[in-house]
N, C-alpha and C positions, 0 to 999 in steps of 0.2 A: 570577501568572505572566504574562509578556508573550510573545507568539509573533509573529514577523515574518519576512518574506522580505527578504533583503538586496538592496541596490541592484545588485550585480553580477549576481545571478540574474535580476532584473527586466530588466536591460539586455540580457542574452544571450538571454532567452527571452520574447518578446513574449506578453502575455496569460497569463502563468504564474499559475495559481490552484490552491489547495489547499483541500479541504474538511477542516475540523478539528473533531473531536467529542471532548468531554471527558465521561467517564462516572464516576459515583460509586456505590459500594455495589452492585457487580455480583457475580454468581456465575458463574464460569467452570467448566464441567464437560463431560461428554460431551454432544454435540449431541442434541437430540430426534430420535426416529426419523423424524418427518415431515420435518424439515429434511434429514436424511441422504438420504432418498428424493428430495427436491427437488434436492439437490446432485448426486446420481448421475444423475438424469434430465437435468439441464442438461449434464453432461459427455457423455452419450450423444448428445444433440442436436448439441452442438458438434463431436463426433467425425464425425458425418455430414457437416456443413458443411465440416469441415477436409479431407475426402477429395476435395472438389470444387474446392478453391482452395488457393493458397499462403498461408503465414502472413502475408506482407505485404499480402495482399488484404483482411485484416481491418483496417478503417480506424483503429480505436483503437490496435491494436498497432503499425501503421506510424507513426501520429502520435507515439506515445511513443518509438519508435525515433528518429524525426527530432528529437524534443525532447532526447533524450540527445546527439545529434550537436551540437545548438546549444550545449549545456553544455560541449562539448569531449570528450565520452566516446567511446571506441572502441566503438560500439554493436554491433559484431559479436563483440567479445570480452566485453563487459559487457552482457548482455541484461537489460532491465528485467524485473521479476518477472512481469508479466502475459504477456510474450512467452514466458518460460520455462514458464509453466503451459500456454499454448497449444501449445507444442511437445510437451509431455508428452501432451496430449489427442490431438494428431494421430497420435501413435504408439500410441494406445489404452492408454497408461500412466496410467490414471485415478487421481485423488487419493483416498486413503483418509482418513476422518475422523481428526483428531488431538485437538483439543478445540474447544469451541464458538466461541471467539474466532477461532482460526485458520481454522476451517471457514467462518465468516461472511465473513472477509476473502477467502478463496479463491473463495467463491461469487460475491461481488460483483466481484472482479477479473475473473473469467471473464465475468460478465454484462455489465459495462460496458467491458471491454477496456482496463483501466487498472490500475496498481499501487495497492495499499493497504498501509499499515503500521499496526500497533497496538502500543502500548508501555505498560509498567507505569508509571503516573504516580508511584508512590512511589519509583521508582528514578531519577527525573529530578531534576536539581539546578538550580534557578533558572530563568531565562528560556530560551526556545528560539528559535534562529535557523535558518531554512532558507537554505542557501547552496550553493555549489559547492566541493567539496573542494580543499584545497591540499596541499603536500608532506607535512606532518606529520599529516594527518588519516587515522586508521586505527582499526580496532577488531576485536575477535574477533566474528565473525559467527555466526549460528545455523547456518551451513553448516560450522562447526567450523574455519574458517580465519581467519588474520589478514588482513583485507582492507584494502588501500591504497585510499583513497577520492579520490585526486587526480583532478580533473576530473569527478567524479560528484556529482550532486545529493544533498544530505544534510541531515539535521537534527542540530543540536548543542546541548548545554546547557553549563553552566559546567564540567562535567567533561570534555566533549569530544563528538565525533561519536557518534551512537547509532542512526541510522536512515537509510534511503534507499529509493528505489524499485528499487534493485538488490538489496540484502540488508540485513537488520536485525541489530542487535547482540545478543549473548548477555546483555549487562549489563541491558538494558531489556526483555527478552522477556517476554511475558505467559504466565503459568502458571495452573494451577488455584488457586493461592494469591492471585492478583491480585484486588484489590477496587476499585481505581481505575485507569483507563486513559485514554490519549489515542490517538485514531485519526486518521490522515492518509489522505485520499482524494486521490491524485495525479491530479486531473481533467485531461481533455484540454484543452489551451489554447484550442482552437477553440470550446469550449462557451460559450454565453451565460451571464450571471450567473444568469438564471432557471433554466436547465437545471442549472447547478452546484448551486443551492439545492435543486432538486427531488431530484436524485440523493443529495445528502448527507442530506436529511431521510428519504428512503426507507431508506437504510442505517442511520441512527440508530434509526429506529422498529423495524426488524427486529431489530437488535442488542438493544434494550431488551426486546422481546417475549421473546427467548430468555434473556437474562441478568438481567432485572429491573434495579433501581436507577434512577438518574436520568441524563439526558444533556442537553447543550446544544451547539449547533454554531455555527460561523461560517465564512465563506468568506474565505480569505486571498488577497490579490492584491498 
C-alpha cells in the first residue's frame, strides 16, 4: 500500500504533514478503567481552561481552522473534529467512552489540539491519497449523513473518499471487530519534523499499550 499527499494539497497548505500509523493484530474493546479516568481528568482540566478563553485562543484549534480555510473549506460551517470536541468540552458536554480506539483518538485530539482519524485497514482498497475534495467526493459519515466533501481535506482509496479531519466514513470505521487499522494524526503544519515524530510515536505507543499488536509509523509531507 502506498500513501501519499497530492500536489494540490501541498501547494495550498504549506508544511502540510500527517502522522500515519499502521497497526496489526490489535484488540479493540472497552477502554481500561485507568484510561477512562485519565480521559475524564483531561476533559475536566480543559473545561476549566475553556471558561477563561475563547475557542480560537487555543493555538492548535485556531491553526487547524486556518488550515481548513487554506484548503478552501468554509471553516465556520465545517468545523474540524478537534474544534468540535473543544466546543463540547466548553459546554461541559463531556465525551463518554465509546470503545478503546475512538477513546484514544479523542484523548489525543484534545491533548494535542488536532484532528485524528482511525480506519479499519481491511475495508480500504489499494493505495491511499490525501487530497482536497472535488465535486463528486462524498460518503456516508459516522454522523449518519451523506457528506459532500468538496473543498475539504480527505483521504481516498480506490473505492473513493473515506476519511477527513472533518468527519470519517461509515465504510471504514473501526469497530470491536477490527484487527488491523490505519491512524492519521492531522498534525499542526507549524510543527517541526522532530515534534511531529515525537507526537506520532507517543500516540502509537499508548495505542499499542491498550490494544496490543504491532505498529509502525511514518510522517507524510
